[in-house]
N, C-alpha and C positions, 0 to 999 in steps of 0.2 A: 142685340143691338148693342144697347150700356155696355155689358161683359167687352166684347172687341174693343168699344171706346178708349174703357180701363185700361184692358192690355196695350193699346197703341200710345196711348197716354202714355203709362209704363215705359215704354221703350224707348219714348222718346224723350220721357227726362231721365232712365239712362245712357243716355250719347249725349246729353250736355251735362252729366252726369265726369262723365267720361271726356269730355272737349275741358271742362273746365277743368280737370287735375292733366293733363297734356300742357295747360296752360298757367297753371299752377308757378309751372320752375321760371315764368318768361315775367310773370306778376313780382311772381320775391326779387327779381333785375331788377326790373320795372321802383324798386321801390328807394334802390342805393346806387342808381343813374336814371336821373332824369333828362338827360342831351336827347335828342330829336331822334340822329343815329340809333339811339337805344328804343325808345318808341316802336321807331320802323324796323328792328331786326328783333325786340321781345316780343311788340303785337301783333304791328302789322299784319309782317308774313307768315307769322306762323298761323296767324288766323286765316290768313286768303288763300296759305295752301290748304290747313285743313277743309278751308266750304270750298274748295278745287278739287280733296281726295273724293267726298260724298260727295261731290255732280258728275264728278266722272265716274263713281259708281252709285250712283239714283237710284237704278232699279234694287240693288243687292247693297242697304247701307252693313249689312250684313259681313261684308266681304270686311268693310271697311275699318268697321269693329274689329277685326280679327288679326286683319294688318297691323292696326294702332296697338293690339296688346302686350307687344315688347312692348312698345314705349311705354305704355299704363305702367306697365314692370321696374321702370327705370327709372320715372319721374320722382317720386317721391325724396327719389336719392337722390334726382338731379336737384330738387327743391332744397333739401336738408343741407348738401353742399353749396349752392350759391349763398342759406342762410346764415352760414357759419363765413364762408369764404366774400359775400358779396361779387361774386362775379360764376359766368357758368363753367362749365370743364374743358375739357382740353384733350389736345392728343395726349397730352403730357400726364396726363394722369392717368388717362387708360393705360401708360407703361407703364407707372408708380402700383397700379391694381394690381396689374398682372406678375410682379415680382413681390408681392408683399401677402407673404407666408400668416399663419393664421392668429398667431400671437401680439404681431404687429397693428392688423385688423382692428382684433378685438382693443387694444387700447386704444386704435381713434375712436369706438363708436363709444367706448368705452356706457357711460349708463342706455346713450342712445341705441343697445345692441335691440331691445325689442324690439320696440321701432324701426328702427332697421331689416330686422324680419317679417314682419309684421306689414311694417304700409305697403312695399311692392308685391303681398300676397293679396291682396285689398284690389290696391290697383289694378293687378292681371284679371282678380275674380269681377272688377266693376267692368274691363272691358269685354270680356265673355258674355256675361250675362246682359249686357247692352249684342252681342253680336245676336246671342239668341231667343232675345225676347223681339228681335226685328225680324230674327230670322221668322220665327211663330208669329210673329201676326203679319207675314208680309205687308211689311214697311216699305214705305218706294216714296222714293223726290217726283212729285206728279207737278202734270205746269212740263211748260220749258222754260223756267227759271234754269236747272241744271243746267241745259245745254246750252243757254248764251252762258253762262259762266266757263265752262268746258271749253264755246270758242276766244269769248277772249283770250282766255289764257294761253290759249294755244296761240292764237296772232299777234299778241300783243311782243311777247318775245322776236315774234319773226321779224314783223313790224320795224320795233325797236334798229333791227338788225340790216334790217334792208335801207331805212333811213340815210342810219351808219356808213355804211357802202357808200350808198349813192352821195353823200355827200363832202366824205375822206377826196383827199388828193394825193397822189403818186402811183408806186404804182400798184397792181392788183393783190397782189404781199399785203400791201400796208395798207392799203383799203379793208379786206379779211380780217384784220386786223383789230382795225377801229368797228367794225362789224360783227365780232365777236366779241368787244366792252361791256355788252348789254347784258348780256350773259355774264361773261367773268366779274361782272359788279353786282348779280344778284349769288347769284354762288358764293361774292367775298360777303354778302351782306346776313347772307342765310347761315354762316359757319356758326355761328353764334346762340342760336335760339335755339329754341326746343319745338318741337323733336326732330326735326328734318336739320338742324346745326349737324345732331349727331354721326349722318351721311359722313359728315365729312373731315368730319374731328378722329375717328373709323381708321376713315381709306389716310388720312395723315400719318394717322396712328404707325399703321400696316407698313407706309410706304417709308419713316422713318427710323423705323423701329429695324427693319431686315436692313436699310442699309448698315445703322449702326454697329447691328451685329455679323454680320460677315464683313462687315470692316474686323472687327473684333480677336475673328479668328485668319487674319495675313499670318500672322505670326505664333502660330498654335503649331507649326515644325522648327521653333527659331530657339534655340537657345544661346547660354552664355556660361554651360559647363562652370556652375558658380558653386563655390565649395566654401565648409566656415573653417575659419583658422585659429587657431591660438586655444588657448586652454578655454576651454569649456565648464560653464558652475555646474552644477548636479540636481537643479530644482528649475525650472520651466525658466524658461522668457518670454517675453512678452514685448513688444516693440510698436509705439505710438508712432505715427505723422496725422498732426491736423491742419490743414491746411482752411485757412480763414479765407475772409473773402472782405475788400473793399478797405481793410486799417489800415489808415495813414499811423505812425511809429509815432511821427510827431501829436499828437493824441494820445499817446498810453504814457501810463504815471508810471510804470516799468522804467521810462525810459526819457522822465527827466517831465513828464509833463506836469503839469502843479493840480494840474484836478486831482482827484481819486477816483483813476478812472479802473484801475486795478489792484484795489485792495485786498482783493486775495493771491494773488499772484507777489505780490513785493511783502509781505509776508509768508512763502512759502519757501522749506530751509532748498539744499538743493537744484537749485532755480541758475539757470547759466544766461546774462542779457548777448545776444549776437544784438554786439550795438549799431552794426555800420552795413545792415542786409541792403544792396536797391534789389531790384526784377528788370530786368532787362525789357520787359513791357507793361503798359498801364491796361492794360485785357486781360479778360480768362481765357478768354480759349485760346493767344499768343502766351502767356504768362505761363499758367499751367502748365502745358509740357515742357516745359522747360524745367521745371520741377524735380517733373515726373520720372524725365528719359535725358540723353547727351546728345538731343536735339544742340547745333548751334545757338549762340546768347540773339545773334541775329537775324534768325529764320523767325516770321513769321504765321509761316503755313504751320499748322496743327498735329499735323502729319509728321513723323520723322521712321528713319528707315528701318529702324530697330524697336521692341518694342521698353514701355517701363519697369523700373527696377522688381517690380512683383513678380518676374517670371523667375526672377535671376533670386529672391527670398526662396521661393519655391523648391530649385532647384538643390538650395542649401537647407530645406527639410522646415522651412517655418511657412504653415500653412496660412493662406492673404485672402486680407480681407480688407474692403469700402463698405463704408456707410458711409452717406450722405444724406446733408439737407437742400439739397439741390435736387436738379430736372434731371432725367432720364436723356431726354430727347429735345432737339431744337436746335434750332443753328446755333447756338453759339454751345451748346449743352451734349448732343450727340459725338462730339468730338472728342469732351475729355470721358463721355459714358464708353467711348471706346477702351481706352485703358481704365477704364473701373474694371472691365469685363476682363482683364488679365488679374482681376485675384480669384479665386477659387467659389468666394462667396460677397457675395451682392446686396446691398439692403440700402435700400431709397425710401426714409419716411416721410420726404415732403408732402402736400397733396393740394397743392396751388399751382396756379395757372401762369399766375406773372410777378414778376420782381416788384412788381409795383404793388401789389395784394397783400393782403394778411395771409399768413402764413404757416405751419409749421418754427414752431422757434426750435431752435440748434439747443435747448437739453432737450429734444425730440432722440437723440443719438444717444444720451446715457441708458434709456432701456435699454437696445438696440444693444450697444457697447455689452451691456452686458450681459446678455443673451450670448452673442457670439464667445465673449471672456469664457461663459459654461458651460456652451457642445460642445466642450473634450479638454484634457490636460493637451493639447500638443501646446508645442511651441508657436509665436503669434509672429505676424507683424501686419499693424491695419491698416489703414488710412480711412483718417475721420475729415469730413468733404461740408465745411458750416459755409450757410448762408450770413454767419459775421452781420457788415455794417452795411451791406447792400438798399441802396435807397430802394424804398422808402426807407428811411431810418426810424420813424417810431414802429413802424412795425415786426420788426428787427427785436426786439426784444417786450415781456410784460410788463404792467402799469407798475408793479412793487419795484421794478427797478428805476424807475421817472428820480433818477436819485437830484435832475438837474427840469429846471421849470423856469419860465415857461417852455413845450416844447411847441412842436413845428403846426401841430393839429390844431395851437392853442392859438384857432382866427380870430378871434373879443378881446386878448394880450395884444396894451401897448406898446411890450417889449417888442425891437426891432425882429424883422423876420430870420437878421444873418444873427444872430443870438438862439431864436430856439432853435433853426438847425442846428447850430451847434449844439446846443442843450443836448436834441436827439439822437443824433450823433456819438457825443461820449454819453450818454448813457443806452445806447446798441455794446460801446463797446465797453464794457461797466455790465452789462450782460456775459459777452464776450467771457472777460475775463472769471465769472463765474462759471461759467459752463466747463471752462479751459479746470477751473481748478475743481469741477465734479469728478471729467475724466479724471484728470489723478490721483484721486483720493477712489477713483474704482477698480487704478490700475494697485493701488498699496494694498487692498481689500486682498486682490490677489494671492501678495504672498511671493511674488513671482522677483525674476532677475528681467527689474523691467525700466523703461525708458524711453522718453517722448522728445517730441523737437515738434516745436510748431513753428509758422513763420505763413502770411500770407501771402494771397497771390499778387496784391498790388492794394494800393493805395488809394483818398480817397481824396478830392479838392473844395472845402468848403468855399460856401460865398462869402466875400467882408467886401465893407465899404470900399477898397481903393480894388475889385474884382467879385464882378458877375459870372462867375465861373462855378458850376458847381457837381462831382462826378468824377468819373476816372474817366478814362480814352484821349483825358485833353494834352497830358505831354509836362504836369507839373512837376517839383518836385517834392511835391507832398507825394502823390503816386508810386514813383519811384522808390524811398525807402518805406520800409515797411516793418514792421518788428519780428522778431524769430527771437525763439530762445527754447535752451533743449533744462530738456528735465528727468532728473535721475533720482531711484530709489536707493536706498542703503546695500542693499543689494547687488544693484548693480557696481555701485560703491567699492566691495570686497571685490564681486570679479573681477574688475577693469580696471583699476586705479592710471592706468597708463593712458589711456582709451581720454578721463575727464581731465589729469592733465594738459594732454595734448588740448584738447578741445577750448578751454582756461587759455592758451595759452593766443589759441587764434580767434578767439572770441570778439575781441578788443577792432582787429583784423577789417579792410577796406575788403565786404566778401558779396557774393550775389548767390543770388538763386538758382545760375547756374553748379554750384556747390550742390545741391541740395543729394541729385543722384549718387553722385561716391560717398558723399556726406553720410547719407543712411544704408549704406551698403559698410560703411564704418561700423556705427552707429551699433550695427546687427554684428560686426563682424564676420560678409560675406567676402568672399575675392571672385574674381575670374582672371583672365587669362587676356592681358592687355587691357585690364582698365587703370584709371592713367588717374594716381593718389596725389597728387601735386591741384585735384581739386576735393577733396574732403577733407574734411575739418579735425579731423579724426585719427588722420596720418600727419607724420611731422615731415614728412615729404612735400602736404599744401605751401603752395604760393599765391602772389595775388597775381592776378589774371585780369585783364583791363575789361576796366565797368563801362560796355555800351548798353547804352537804353536808346529805344528806336520809337517813336509816336510819328513828330512830326515830320523828323529827320534826325542819322542815325547820329548819336555823338556817345564821346567817354564820359560821363558823369562824372569825371576826378577833373575835370579838364573842360568845365563847364562854363558858362554865363547860365543864371536866374533871372527871369526876367521882372521888373520890379510890382511887376503890377499881382499875376495871377502867380508868379513862381515858373514861371514855364521854361525847360531847359532846352540854351541851344546852346551850337559852339561854340565856344571861343575862336575855333576859325573855323570862319563857317567855309571859305574856301573846299578845305582840306575834306571838310566832312558833314557837307551836305551833298544828298543822292545829285 
């Protein structure tokens, strides 16, 4: 009897340890978030559902342990992720992991690699041990409590739906929609908890990833019939487009801002500022496609009837890469990833869930860039997509780049919040300056004929004593006026002096991101039938195009009024420009 009692006790202890392991990610999440919704999503619902699972399998708890074994394998990794990024994993992270190669995994894990290898195996072994001990001792949930738990679990959502249906008004369809609300609300609350939220994350990943990849294949048979033009240098050619995020030109030292936000770039040779560029849209999902394609600048939809310039580069003999510190899937990310997958090689380096969470700094693209450059000796065209200065600004730079203090997160400071936000934003730009300088240094070390083009997708507006708005998608001039520049190597200067001279002549003109498609082809010396060179800043044929910008309304940026408080761009002639 004593031996059997000890065995049953050991089985119960193993199950208790398994439950503790499965709840560990949720408990760590509670350390960082104390909201009532987090308590429900992280503690109440997972604990209740685990109890229901064991109640439902009351006669066979060993089966419950086996069903939970895969989650016990993943629990240490989820706990590590939450401890690192202060938020649960997501469908976006699953997408990132599916495209991450060995060197990137090793770089991400670093010194935690032994833990990452051992802890999941220990968790899996614990689940198997709990299952074996429960089976061997014929452990079961005695009494009728487990039957009551199952009955309550089944009847509660059914009763809630029935009440919602009975009390709702309108048509049968409308009442049915109301009846489904309790179930939908429960599903939403389960999404971020562990382990049951993983089902939704995997399902969301599968749906969005499949849709994005199918969309990315729509131009597989399209051809620009592109080719290179002019004399070619005898050495390798490497060209880079860097797409920034939320950089306002008004906060760049390179363009006259009094603070030292670009100490490294302003000291560089062979750097040509593009002084008057604007974007037609102040949100990424609309602005980036304008950079990459020939889509009309007044079109808000991210889709277009032809691909980006990347297939043209491939047709001309360039190996193409897309290295991103943003996300591969999501409502605002999948349309951009569709263009990313027009490249032959795609790398995602970010491992976070939301913009307003800590994540990989943009410096993470540097090792990925070096690996891409070392992967072959072919000519390359590479797109780097940065996280830049997207809110929250203090998450966008390492602490050592906090040159301007106090920052937004210094909540105990008596300095006004507006000033602290400005400091944080400027620190993020200062870090972008450093990352861009590192990219340029990496290109110089290739000893190739190389050049780089940078431009931001849009800017940001910051709160001031006269304006309480912050972010983008608002329609202020701070969001439309973006920083852009061109950098070139000595070898590029020797090989293509005419291109540089033409670009310098156009660098101070009133340009827009709609010029970028043709400009990238001009930078790399690529042409195709029907290419309109009046959009290429490397072409003598370039000329001014009306700089339409759109947010609240469509208006000619060069014939607009700016609101006196926040600087919202408004039509000078509302009757002519309002949609």
